[in-house]
MIDOSE-1310 file (N, C-alpha, C; in nm, 2 decimals, decimal comma, always signed):
residues 235
xxxx	+0,76/+2,32/+2,14/+0,89/+2,33/+2,07/+0,89/+2,24/+1,94; +0,93/+2,29/+1,83/+0,94/+2,22/+1,71/+1,08/+2,20/+1,66; +1,11/+2,09/+1,60/+1,24/+2,06/+1,56/+1,26/+2,10/+1,41; +1,38/+2,08/+1,36/+1,41/+2,12/+1,22/+1,31/+2,06/+1,12
xxxx	+1,26/+1,94/+1,15/+1,17/+1,87/+1,06/+1,03/+1,92/+1,07; +1,01/+2,02/+1,15/+0,87/+2,07/+1,16/+0,78/+1,99/+1,26; +0,83/+1,89/+1,32/+0,75/+1,80/+1,40/+0,77/+1,84/+1,55; +0,67/+1,84/+1,63/+0,68/+1,87/+1,77/+0,77/+1,77/+1,84
xxxx	+0,86/+1,82/+1,92/+0,95/+1,73/+1,99/+0,87/+1,65/+2,10; +0,89/+1,52/+2,11/+0,83/+1,43/+2,21/+0,93/+1,41/+2,32; +0,88/+1,40/+2,44/+0,97/+1,37/+2,56/+1,00/+1,22/+2,54; +1,12/+1,18/+2,60/+1,16/+1,04/+2,59/+1,14/+0,97/+2,72
xxxx	+1,24/+0,98/+2,81/+1,23/+0,92/+2,94/+1,19/+0,77/+2,93; +1,26/+0,70/+2,85/+1,23/+0,56/+2,83/+1,13/+0,52/+2,73; +1,07/+0,62/+2,67/+0,96/+0,59/+2,57/+1,02/+0,60/+2,42; +0,95/+0,54/+2,33/+0,99/+0,56/+2,19/+0,95/+0,69/+2,14
xxxx	+1,03/+0,75/+2,06/+1,00/+0,87/+1,98/+1,03/+0,85/+1,84; +0,98/+0,93/+1,75/+1,02/+0,91/+1,61/+1,17/+0,94/+1,58; +1,23/+1,01/+1,68/+1,37/+1,05/+1,66/+1,47/+0,96/+1,72; +1,43/+0,86/+1,81/+1,52/+0,78/+1,88/+1,53/+0,64/+1,83
xxxx	+1,45/+0,60/+1,72/+1,45/+0,46/+1,69/+1,45/+0,44/+1,54; +1,48/+0,32/+1,49/+1,47/+0,28/+1,35/+1,37/+0,16/+1,35; +1,30/+0,15/+1,25/+1,20/+0,03/+1,23/+1,26/-0,06/+1,13; +1,27/-0,19/+1,17/+1,31/-0,29/+1,08/+1,20/-0,38/+1,03
xxxx	+1,19/-0,40/+0,90/+1,09/-0,49/+0,84/+1,16/-0,61/+0,78; +1,14/-0,73/+0,84/+1,22/-0,84/+0,81/+1,14/-0,95/+0,75; +1,16/-0,98/+0,62/+1,11/-1,10/+0,55/+0,95/-1,10/+0,55; +0,90/-0,98/+0,52/+0,75/-0,98/+0,49/+0,73/-1,02/+0,34
xxxx	+0,73/-1,15/+0,32/+0,73/-1,21/+0,19/+0,62/-1,32/+0,18; +0,57/-1,35/+0,07/+0,46/-1,45/+0,05/+0,48/-1,58/+0,12; +0,60/-1,65/+0,09/+0,62/-1,78/+0,15/+0,62/-1,78/+0,30; +0,67/-1,67/+0,36/+0,68/-1,66/+0,50/+0,54/-1,64/+0,56
xxxx	+0,46/-1,57/+0,49/+0,32/-1,55/+0,54/+0,24/-1,68/+0,53; +0,26/-1,76/+0,42/+0,19/-1,89/+0,41/+0,21/-1,97/+0,53; +0,33/-1,97/+0,59/+0,35/-2,06/+0,70/+0,32/-2,01/+0,84; +0,26/-1,88/+0,84/+0,22/-1,82/+0,97/+0,08/-1,86/+1,00
xxxx	+0,07/-1,93/+1,11/-0,07/-1,98/+1,15/-0,12/-1,94/+1,28; -0,04/-1,87/+1,36/-0,09/-1,84/+1,50/-0,17/-1,71/+1,50; -0,15/-1,62/+1,40/-0,23/-1,50/+1,39/-0,31/-1,50/+1,26; -0,42/-1,43/+1,25/-0,49/-1,41/+1,12/-0,39/-1,35/+1,02
xxxx	-0,38/-1,41/+0,91/-0,28/-1,36/+0,81/-0,32/-1,22/+0,75; -0,44/-1,19/+0,73/-0,48/-1,06/+0,69/-0,45/-0,96/+0,79; -0,47/-0,99/+0,92/-0,43/-0,90/+1,02/-0,28/-0,87/+1,03; -0,20/-0,97/+1,00/-0,06/-0,94/+1,00/-0,02/-0,84/+0,89
xxxx	-0,08/-0,86/+0,77/-0,06/-0,76/+0,66/-0,11/-0,63/+0,70; -0,23/-0,62/+0,75/-0,29/-0,49/+0,79/-0,20/-0,42/+0,89; -0,16/-0,49/+1,00/-0,08/-0,42/+1,10/+0,06/-0,38/+1,05; +0,12/-0,46/+0,97/+0,25/-0,43/+0,91/+0,24/-0,31/+0,82
xxxx	+0,14/-0,30/+0,74/+0,12/-0,19/+0,65/+0,10/-0,06/+0,74; +0,02/-0,07/+0,84/-0,01/+0,04/+0,93/+0,12/+0,09/+0,99; +0,21/+0,00/+1,04/+0,33/+0,04/+1,10/+0,42/+0,11/+1,00; +0,42/+0,05/+0,87/+0,50/+0,11/+0,77/+0,46/+0,25/+0,74
xxxx	+0,33/+0,27/+0,73/+0,27/+0,41/+0,70/+0,31/+0,50/+0,81; +0,31/+0,45/+0,94/+0,34/+0,54/+1,05/+0,48/+0,59/+1,04; +0,58/+0,50/+0,99/+0,71/+0,55/+0,97/+0,72/+0,67/+0,87; +0,63/+0,67/+0,77/+0,63/+0,78/+0,68/+0,57/+0,90/+0,74
xxxx	+0,46/+0,89/+0,82/+0,40/+1,00/+0,89/+0,50/+1,07/+0,98; +0,58/+0,99/+1,05/+0,67/+1,05/+1,15/+0,82/+1,06/+1,10; +0,84/+1,03/+0,97/+0,97/+1,04/+0,91/+1,07/+0,96/+1,00; +1,03/+0,84/+1,03/+1,12/+0,75/+1,11/+1,20/+0,67/+1,02
xxxx	+1,33/+0,65/+1,04/+1,41/+0,57/+0,95/+1,37/+0,42/+0,96; +1,39/+0,35/+0,85/+1,35/+0,21/+0,85/+1,45/+0,13/+0,76; +1,46/+0,00/+0,80/+1,54/-0,09/+0,73/+1,45/-0,20/+0,67; +1,46/-0,24/+0,55/+1,39/-0,35/+0,48/+1,48/-0,45/+0,44
xxxx	+1,45/-0,58/+0,47/+1,53/-0,69/+0,42/+1,45/-0,81/+0,39; +1,50/-0,89/+0,29/+1,43/-1,01/+0,25/+1,53/-1,12/+0,24; +1,48/-1,24/+0,24/+1,57/-1,36/+0,24/+1,53/-1,45/+0,12; +1,62/-1,50/+0,04/+1,61/-1,59/-0,06/+1,48/-1,56/-0,15
xxxx	+1,48/-1,44/-0,20/+1,36/-1,40/-0,27/+1,33/-1,49/-0,39; +1,43/-1,52/-0,47/+1,41/-1,59/-0,60/+1,39/-1,74/-0,58; +1,46/-1,79/-0,48/+1,46/-1,94/-0,46/+1,36/-2,00/-0,37; +1,30/-1,91/-0,28/+1,20/-1,96/-0,19/+1,09/-1,87/-0,15
xxxx	+1,13/-1,75/-0,10/+1,03/-1,66/-0,02/+0,94/-1,57/-0,11; +0,99/-1,54/-0,23/+0,91/-1,45/-0,31/+0,94/-1,30/-0,28; +0,89/-1,21/-0,36/+0,91/-1,07/-0,34/+0,85/-1,01/-0,22; +0,91/-0,90/-0,17/+0,85/-0,83/-0,06/+0,70/-0,80/-0,10
xxxx	+0,61/-0,80/+0,00/+0,47/-0,77/-0,03/+0,46/-0,64/-0,11; +0,37/-0,64/-0,21/+0,35/-0,52/-0,29/+0,29/-0,41/-0,20; +0,22/-0,44/-0,10/+0,16/-0,34/-0,01/+0,28/-0,26/+0,06; +0,39/-0,33/+0,09/+0,50/-0,25/+0,15/+0,58/-0,18/+0,05
xxxx	+0,59/-0,24/-0,07/+0,67/-0,18/-0,18/+0,60/-0,04/-0,21; +0,47/-0,04/-0,21/+0,39/+0,08/-0,24/+0,42/+0,19/-0,14; +0,45/+0,16/-0,02/+0,48/+0,26/+0,09/+0,62/+0,31/+0,08; +0,71/+0,22/+0,03/+0,85/+0,26/+0,02/+0,90/+0,23/-0,12
xxxx	+0,84/+0,30/-0,22/+0,87/+0,27/-0,36/+1,02/+0,29/-0,40; +1,09/+0,38/-0,33/+1,23/+0,41/-0,36/+1,33/+0,33/-0,27; +1,29/+0,24/-0,19/+1,38/+0,17/-0,10/+1,38/+0,02/-0,13; +1,49/-0,02/-0,18/+1,50/-0,16/-0,21/+1,54/-0,24/-0,09
xxxx	+1,47/-0,35/-0,06/+1,51/-0,44/+0,05/+1,65/-0,49/+0,04; +1,72/-0,51/+0,15/+1,85/-0,58/+0,15/+1,83/-0,73/+0,14; +1,88/-0,79/+0,03/+1,86/-0,93/+0,01/+1,97/-1,01/+0,09; +1,92/-1,12/+0,15/+2,01/-1,20/+0,23/+2,00/-1,35/+0,20
xxxx	+2,09/-1,43/+0,24/+2,08/-1,57/+0,24/+2,06/-1,63/+0,38; +2,11/-1,55/+0,48/+2,10/-1,60/+0,62/+1,96/-1,58/+0,68; +1,92/-1,68/+0,76/+1,79/-1,66/+0,83/+1,80/-1,55/+0,93; +1,92/-1,53/+0,98/+1,95/-1,42/+1,08/+2,00/-1,30/+1,02
xxxx	+1,92/-1,19/+1,01/+1,96/-1,07/+0,95/+2,07/-1,00/+1,02; +2,10/-1,03/+1,14/+2,21/-0,97/+1,21/+2,34/-1,04/+1,17; +2,34/-1,15/+1,09/+2,46/-1,21/+1,03/+2,49/-1,14/+0,90; +2,40/-1,05/+0,85/+2,42/-0,99/+0,72/+2,49/-0,85/+0,75
xxxx	+2,61/-0,83/+0,70/+2,68/-0,71/+0,72/+2,61/-0,59/+0,66; +2,55/-0,60/+0,55/+2,48/-0,49/+0,48/+2,36/-0,44/+0,56; +2,29/-0,54/+0,62/+2,17/-0,50/+0,70/+2,22/-0,43/+0,83; +2,31/-0,49/+0,90/+2,36/-0,43/+1,02/+2,42/-0,29/+0,99
xxxx	+2,49/-0,27/+0,88/+2,55/-0,14/+0,85/+2,44/-0,04/+0,82; +2,33/-0,09/+0,76/+2,21/+0,01/+0,73/+2,15/+0,05/+0,86; +2,14/-0,03/+0,96/+2,09/+0,00/+1,09/+2,19/+0,10/+1,16; +2,31/+0,07/+1,15/+2,42/+0,15/+1,22/+2,42/+0,29/+1,16
xxxx	+2,40/+0,30/+1,03/+2,40/+0,44/+0,96/+2,29/+0,53/+1,02; +2,19/+0,48/+1,07/+2,08/+0,56/+1,12/+2,13/+0,63/+1,25; +2,22/+0,57/+1,32/+2,27/+0,62/+1,45/+2,17/+0,60/+1,56; +2,07/+0,52/+1,54/+1,97/+0,49/+1,65/+2,01/+0,37/+1,72
xxxx	+1,98/+0,37/+1,85/+2,01/+0,26/+1,94/+1,89/+0,18/+1,98; +1,77/+0,23/+1,94/+1,65/+0,15/+1,96/+1,60/+0,10/+1,83; +1,56/-0,02/+1,83/+1,51/-0,08/+1,70/+1,37/-0,14/+1,73; +1,27/-0,09/+1,65/+1,14/-0,15/+1,65/+1,14/-0,26/+1,54
xxxx	+1,13/-0,38/+1,58/+1,16/-0,49/+1,49/+1,03/-0,57/+1,46; +1,00/-0,59/+1,33/+0,89/-0,67/+1,29/+0,94/-0,77/+1,19; +0,87/-0,89/+1,18/+0,92/-0,99/+1,08/+0,85/-1,12/+1,10; +0,88/-1,21/+1,00/+0,83/-1,34/+0,99/+0,95/-1,44/+0,97
xxxx	+0,97/-1,55/+1,05/+0,89/-1,59/+1,16/+0,95/-1,55/+1,29; +0,87/-1,55/+1,40/+0,91/-1,51/+1,53/+1,03/-1,58/+1,58; +1,03/-1,72/+1,56/+1,13/-1,80/+1,63/+1,27/-1,79/+1,56; +1,27/-1,74/+1,44/+1,40/-1,74/+1,36/+1,43/-1,59/+1,32
xxxx	+1,35/-1,54/+1,23/+1,39/-1,41/+1,17/+1,36/-1,29/+1,26; +1,29/-1,32/+1,37/+1,28/-1,21/+1,47/+1,37/-1,24/+1,59; +1,36/-1,37/+1,64/+1,43/-1,40/+1,77/+1,59/-1,39/+1,75; +1,64/-1,44/+1,64/+1,78/-1,44/+1,62/+1,85/-1,31/+1,62
xxxx	+1,80/-1,21/+1,53/+1,86/-1,08/+1,53/+1,83/-1,00/+1,66; +1,72/-1,03/+1,72/+1,69/-0,96/+1,85/+1,79/-1,00/+1,95; +1,82/-1,13/+1,97/+1,91/-1,17/+2,07/+2,05/-1,11/+2,04; +2,09/-1,11/+1,92/+2,23/-1,06/+1,89/+2,24/-0,91/+1,90
xxxx	+2,13/-0,84/+1,85/+2,13/-0,69/+1,86/+2,13/-0,65/+2,01; +2,05/-0,72/+2,10/+2,06/-0,70/+2,24/+2,20/-0,71/+2,29; +2,27/-0,82/+2,25/+2,40/-0,85/+2,29/+2,49/-0,73/+2,25; +2,46/-0,67/+2,13/+2,55/-0,56/+2,08/+2,51/-0,42/+2,14
xxxx	+2,42/-0,42/+2,24/+2,38/-0,30/+2,31/+2,26/-0,22/+2,26; +2,19/-0,28/+2,16/+2,07/-0,21/+2,12/+1,95/-0,24/+2,21; +1,85/-0,15/+2,21/+1,72/-0,18/+2,27/+1,63/-0,23/+2,17; +1,56/-0,34/+2,19/+1,47/-0,40/+2,09/+1,33/-0,40/+2,13
xxxx	+1,24/-0,35/+2,05/+1,10/-0,34/+2,07/+1,04/-0,43/+1,96; +0,98/-0,54/+1,99/+0,93/-0,63/+1,89/+0,78/-0,60/+1,86; +0,74/-0,56/+1,74/+0,61/-0,54/+1,70/+0,54/-0,67/+1,68; +0,48/-0,72/+1,79/+0,44/-0,86/+1,79/+0,32/-0,89/+1,69
xxxx	+0,24/-0,79/+1,66/+0,13/-0,82/+1,57/+0,16/-0,79/+1,43; +0,29/-0,77/+1,40/+0,33/-0,75/+1,26/+0,41/-0,87/+1,21; +0,39/-0,98/+1,27/+0,46/-1,11/+1,24/+0,38/-1,23/+1,29; +0,44/-1,34/+1,28/+0,38/-1,46/+1,33/+0,47/-1,58/+1,31
xxxx	+0,42/-1,70/+1,34/+0,50/-1,82/+1,33/+0,42/-1,94/+1,29; +0,49/-2,05/+1,28/+0,42/-2,17/+1,22/+0,32/-2,23/+1,32; +0,33/-2,19/+1,45/+0,23/-2,24/+1,55/+0,23/-2,14/+1,66; +0,13/-2,14/+1,74/+0,12/-2,06/+1,86/+0,23/-2,09/+1,96
xxxx	+0,26/-2,22/+1,97/+0,37/-2,26/+2,06/+0,50/-2,20/+2,01; +0,53/-2,21/+1,88/+0,66/-2,15/+1,83/+0,67/-2,00/+1,86; +0,56/-1,93/+1,84/+0,56/-1,79/+1,86/+0,58/-1,76/+2,01; +0,50/-1,82/+2,09/+0,51/-1,80/+2,24/+0,64/-1,83/+2,29
xxxx	+0,70/-1,94/+2,25/+0,84/-1,97/+2,30/+0,94/-1,87/+2,26; +0,93/-1,82/+2,13/+1,02/-1,72/+2,08/+1,00/-1,59/+2,16; +0,88/-1,55/+2,18/+0,85/-1,42/+2,25/+0,90/-1,43/+2,40; +0,88/-1,55/+2,46/+0,93/-1,57/+2,59/+1,08/-1,56/+2,60
xxxx	+1,15/-1,62/+2,50/+1,29/-1,61/+2,50/+1,35/-1,47/+2,49; +1,29/-1,40/+2,39/+1,35/-1,26/+2,37/+1,31/-1,16/+2,48; +1,19/-1,18/+2,54/+1,15/-1,09/+2,65/+1,24/-1,12/+2,77; +1,27/-1,25/+2,79/+1,37/-1,28/+2,90/+1,50/-1,22/+2,87
xxxx	+1,54/-1,20/+2,75/+1,67/-1,14/+2,71/+1,67/-0,99/+2,71; +1,55/-0,93/+2,73/+1,54/-0,79/+2,75/+1,46/-0,71/+2,64; +1,41/-0,79/+2,54/+1,33/-0,72/+2,44/+1,19/-0,68/+2,50; +1,13/-0,58/+2,43/+1,00/-0,53/+2,48/+0,90/-0,55/+2,37
xxxx	+0,79/-0,62/+2,40/+0,68/-0,64/+2,30/+0,60/-0,51/+2,29; +0,57/-0,47/+2,16/+0,48/-0,36/+2,13/+0,39/-0,41/+2,02; +0,30/-0,32/+1,98/+0,21/-0,35/+1,86/+0,22/-0,23/+1,77; +0,16/-0,24/+1,65/+0,16/-0,13/+1,55/+0,09/-0,01/+1,61
xxxx	-0,02/-0,04/+1,67/-0,10/+0,07/+1,73/-0,03/+0,14/+1,85; +0,03/+0,06/+1,94/+0,09/+0,12/+2,05/+0,21/+0,20/+2,01; +0,28/+0,16/+1,90/+0,40/+0,24/+1,85/+0,35/+0,37/+1,79; +0,24/+0,36/+1,71/+0,18/+0,48/+1,65/+0,15/+0,58/+1,76
xxxx	+0,08/+0,54/+1,86/+0,03/+0,63/+1,97/+0,14/+0,68/+2,06; +0,25/+0,60/+2,07/+0,36/+0,64/+2,15/+0,44/+0,75/+2,07; +0,44/+0,74/+1,94/+0,50/+0,84/+1,86/+0,42/+0,97/+1,86; +0,29/+0,96/+1,85/+0,20/+1,08/+1,85/+0,20/+1,14/+1,99
xxxx	+0,17/+1,06/+2,09/+0,18/+1,10/+2,23/+0,08/+1,21/+2,28; +0,06/+1,31/+2,21/-0,02/+1,43/+2,25/-0,11/+1,47/+2,14; -0,24/+1,47/+2,16/-0,33/+1,51/+2,05/-0,32/+1,66/+2,02; -0,24/+1,73/+2,10/-0,21/+1,87/+2,06/-0,10/+1,89/+1,96
xxxx	-0,04/+1,77/+1,93/+0,07/+1,77/+1,82/+0,00/+1,77/+1,69; -0,04/+1,89/+1,64/-0,13/+1,90/+1,52/-0,05/+1,86/+1,39; +0,08/+1,87/+1,40/+0,16/+1,84/+1,28/+0,14/+1,70/+1,22; +0,11/+1,61/+1,31/+0,08/+1,47/+1,27/-0,06/+1,42/+1,29
xxxx	-0,14/+1,50/+1,36/-0,27/+1,46/+1,40/-0,36/+1,40/+1,29; -0,37/+1,48/+1,19/-0,46/+1,44/+1,08/-0,42/+1,31/+1,01; -0,29/+1,30/+0,99/-0,23/+1,18/+0,93/-0,25/+1,06/+1,02; -0,24/+1,08/+1,15/-0,26/+0,97/+1,24/-0,41/+0,92/+1,24
xxxx	-0,50/+1,02/+1,24/-0,64/+0,99/+1,24/-0,68/+0,92/+1,11; -0,62/+0,96/+1,00/-0,64/+0,89/+0,87/-0,60/+0,74/+0,88; -0,48/+0,72/+0,94/-0,43/+0,59/+0,95/-0,51/+0,50/+1,04; -0,56/+0,56/+1,15/-0,65/+0,49/+1,25/-0,78/+0,45/+1,18
xxxx	-0,84/+0,54/+1,10/-0,96/+0,51/+1,03/-0,94/+0,40/+0,92; -0,83/+0,39/+0,86/-0,80/+0,30/+0,76/-0,76/+0,16/+0,81; -0,70/+0,15/+0,93/-0,64/+0,02/+0,96/-0,67/-0,03/+1,10; -0,74/+0,05/+1,18/-0,76/+0,00/+1,32/-0,90/-0,02/+1,36
xxxx	-0,98/-0,08/+1,28/-1,11/-0,14/+1,31/-1,20/-0,05/+1,39; -1,24/-0,10/+1,51/-1,34/-0,04/+1,59/-1,29/+0,10/+1,64; -1,16/+0,11/+1,66/-1,11/+0,24/+1,70/-1,13/+0,34/+1,59; -1,10/+0,30/+1,46/-1,12/+0,39/+1,35/-1,27/+0,43/+1,33
xxxx	-1,36/+0,33/+1,34/-1,50/+0,36/+1,32/-1,55/+0,45/+1,44; -1,49/+0,43/+1,56/-1,52/+0,52/+1,67/-1,48/+0,66/+1,64; -1,37/+0,68/+1,58/-1,32/+0,81/+1,54/-1,42/+0,87/+1,44; -1,46/+0,80/+1,34/-1,55/+0,84/+1,24/-1,68/+0,88/+1,30
xxxx	-1,73/+0,80/+1,39/-1,86/+0,83/+1,46/-1,85/+0,97/+1,54; -1,74/+0,98/+1,62/-1,72/+1,10/+1,70/-1,71/+1,22/+1,61; -1,64/+1,21/+1,50/-1,62/+1,33/+1,41/-1,76/+1,37/+1,35; -1,83/+1,27/+1,30/-1,95/+1,31/+1,22/-2,08/+1,33/+1,31
xxxx	-2,09/+1,25/+1,41/-2,21/+1,26/+1,50/-2,20/+1,36/+1,61; -2,08/+1,36/+1,68/-2,07/+1,45/+1,79/-2,01/+1,58/+1,75; -1,93/+1,59/+1,65/-1,87/+1,72/+1,61/-1,92/+1,77/+1,47; -2,01/+1,70/+1,42/-2,07/+1,75/+1,29/-1,98/+1,77/+1,18
xxxx	-1,87/+1,69/+1,18/-1,77/+1,70/+1,07/-1,83/+1,62/+0,95; -1,78/+1,65/+0,83/-1,83/+1,58/+0,71/-1,77/+1,43/+0,72; -1,84/+1,34/+0,66/-1,79/+1,20/+0,66/-1,66/+1,19/+0,59; -1,58/+1,09/+0,63/-1,45/+1,06/+0,56/-1,49/+1,02/+0,41
xxxx	-1,41/+1,07/+0,32/-1,43/+1,02/+0,18/-1,31/+0,94/+0,14; -1,33/+0,81/+0,12/-1,23/+0,73/+0,07/-1,23/+0,73/-0,08; -1,11/+0,69/-0,14/-1,11/+0,69/-0,29/-1,22/+0,59/-0,34; -1,29/+0,64/-0,45/-1,39/+0,56/-0,50/-1,34/+0,43/-0,56
xxxx	-1,41/+0,32/-0,56/-1,37/+0,20/-0,61/-1,39/+0,18/-0,76; -1,29/+0,15/-0,83/-1,30/+0,12/-0,97/-1,26/-0,02/-1,00; -1,35/-0,10/-1,06/-1,33/-0,24/-1,09/-1,21/-0,25/-1,19; -1,11/-0,32/-1,16/-1,00/-0,34/-1,25/-1,04/-0,41/-1,38
xxxx	-0,99/-0,35/-1,49/-1,03/-0,41/-1,62/-0,93/-0,53/-1,65; -0,98/-0,62/-1,72/-0,90/-0,74/-1,76/-0,78/-0,70/-1,84; -0,67/-0,75/-1,81/-0,55/-0,73/-1,89/-0,57/-0,79/-2,03; -0,50/-0,72/-2,13/-0,51/-0,77/-2,26/-0,47/-0,92/-2,27
xxx	-0,37/-0,95/-2,20/-0,32/-1,09/-2,20/-0,42/-1,19/-2,15; -0,52/-1,15/-2,08/-0,61/-1,24/-2,02/-0,74/-1,25/-2,10; -0,75/-1,17/-2,20/-0,87/-1,18/-2,29/-0,86/-1,28/-2,39
């Protein structure tokens, strides 16, 4: 069965589908990443970008928000801006995005009651909106590998607190596969495989191996690398 958007309908029964959730990207900004020390910082970028691309593949609504861009945190990562070029993040002063009426209104407009939430840092920008959104009747799924905190203790304490409150931890990859669900869903299959090969390490290389060696498919061709030329101002 296919829906109006041309995508095969996924069964729900307690699982995430592209149609029953909204994804929130909270404070993916330079200064926040500088202070994240419990996970590898490049992995945080990679996983967040992968989750963002997945929302494009499955046409899943998303909310972007930033905090104190000019005075402290810096602009949203350019990697995310490239995925959502026409979506401006909602700027806040509050550490807790659930205190910001514009952000909450943006989530409410989607009509979704499940939120996949990612952000920096776990103990504040993730934990605080999670606790309050749970209180307001939302189901929260925290993409744990798309964020981090100032220490492993801070991250673990925050995750323990929100899980006790009813939040469910997920990852970028688990969310992607939960949305895909069935490899017979050909409408998104190729895009998912492209995402896997680009962002999910051994899994992606395994897919490439299976395609080329076992199924005699041609190798994946990535865009050729061009060395950036020096800007005129730098010469």
